[in-house]
C-alpha positions, 0 to 999 in steps of 0.5 A: 444780728451783727457779725461779732465773733465770740472767742471761747477759750480753754485755760490750762487745766487747773483746780478751782482757784482757791482764795479771803482777805488781808490778815494785816489790814484787818480791824481787831475782831471784837471792835469789827463784830461790834460794828457789824452788829450795829449796822446789821441791827440798823439795817434790820430795823429799817426793813418791813417785817412782813409774813411769809418768806419774802424779805426786803431784796431778798428771797428765803427758801427753808431748809435743814441747810442754808446757802447764801446767794449773791446775784446782780438782779438790778444794775447799779442806781444812779441819782442817790438810788442803790438799784437801777434797771433789771439785768435779765441775763446777768441777774435773773437767769443765774438766779434761777439757775441756783434755784433749778439746782436747789431743786435737782439737789432736794429731789435727788434722794441719793444726794443728801438724804433726810436733809433739805438745802434751803437758801437766802438769796440777796439782790446785790444791785451791781454795787460793792457797798450795797452788797457788803449791807446786804451780806450782813444777813449771812452772818447775822446768826453767828453775830447775836449772842442770843437770836432766838425769837420767841412769840406767844400768840393768844395764850398758846404754846411759845413759837421758837424761831432761831435765826438762820444759819448760812454755811456757804455763799454762791457769788458774787458776779462782780469781782469788786463785789466778791472781794468786798463780801470775802473779807467779811466771810473770812472772819466767820469761815463761811466759804464762797463760791464765785461763778464769774469773778475773775479779778487776778487778785482773788487768786492769792490763797493768803488774803482770800482763803476761804474764796473758791471760783469756777471761772479762771482769772483774767490773765487767761483771757488777757493772753487770749486777747493778745494772741488775737491781736497778734494774729490779726496784726493789730499792732497799735491798740487803746484800752478801756477799763471800768474803774474797780478790780475787774477792769483795772486788773484786766487791763493791767494783765493785758498790758504785761502780757503784751509787753512780755510777747512784744509786737503790741503798742498801747496808745492810751489806757482810758478809765471809765469812772466808778460813778460816770457823770453826764457826757463821760462817755463822750469824752471817752470817745473823744479821746479814743478818736485822738489818735486815728490809727489806733481804731482797735480798742480792748475792753474790760468793762462791765456790760452797763459801761459797754452799752454806754460807750457803744451808744456814745460811739453811735452818737458821735457817728463812729459806726464802723470805726473802732474794732472792739475787743471785749472781755468776758463781762461783754462775752455773748450777751446780748444787752450791751448791743441791743438796738445798737448792733451796728456799732458791734459789728466785727467786734470780737469778744472772749468767753470762758469755755461752758457747757449748757446744762441739761433740763434748765431752758425747759425749766426756765420757759416753764416759770410763770407767775403762778408758780414762781412766787418764790423769786420776788423779782419774776414779776418785775421780769415779766413786765420787762420781758413782755413790755407789759404792766401787770396792773391796769392802773399803771399802764399810761396812755401813749406808753406803748405798753399793755396790761400783762396777760 
């Protein structure tokens, strides 16, 4: 394992960070509702309606009250595809944490007596536009004037199915996704609680009044980064940001804090495009190498961009040259550094203070293909985690894969 420091920081005592959407930039409500409804119907028409609770890109668990869930189960897709590879830590682990919490609440008769919590969990694919399209599911019951589905099978009594109504949403992970979804949920007064979105602009109560989060905004970790840089006497640094609310706001906060405190000069600020082209990360490394005295690099980027940036540095034979100071999107995650650990040696990464939840580890390692059919992505996780294929026909000779047991 590489020598990489992870700094846990505790922000000053503060309430849950309350926050919704810009009032004077909204489309007139009737027109917006019509547009939403048309888009939703087009989306629903394209979905196969199979039996049971499995929906395209979603998990449905019946209950008296339904909570929505937004998780980046997959990375952002490339070449026109909305979704990419599976994200184990950021996606599957957090999704299972929500399901674990639902089980604990439903099994405790003192918390919600005679009420069962249900859920509709969606995959955002780490893309704000895809997440917005998926999130229309949450407001379907509020858009449709009469969404009751009546079926008469074999001449028997009619079966009446009312559309599910989501009363609150857990998520999202990415700040850009949370901002996009919050602008819609606010119109329908649906509360949203994020577990990972840290962009400072989400602290604006006048714009995001139905949004809350359980993590501090980036201004706190930006200050922590400035303190680390000054303590190590690194007075000449570069910054790298993923294009979007999280990356750009984080770097802006770091630059502002460094100016206020003094003693830190910014060599250059490099931005990674939202849809990076072939060779984009090689170009970023070349720019960072232009000033050999600015070896310290402040990174506010998503984990996929961090992984590809480290790979580009490795390809350029820059092992040991850069000293990375990474934000909480890197934190203690393994995925950005796996198979390129030597590039992360000496890095310092930031992580908000957190606690282990009693019983979750035991719950998660007890999940199997047989007892976890409610998670429609678990079979993919199983194949990914154990480097195997569930179907014997999918195992190609020379692929290094085996059939899952």
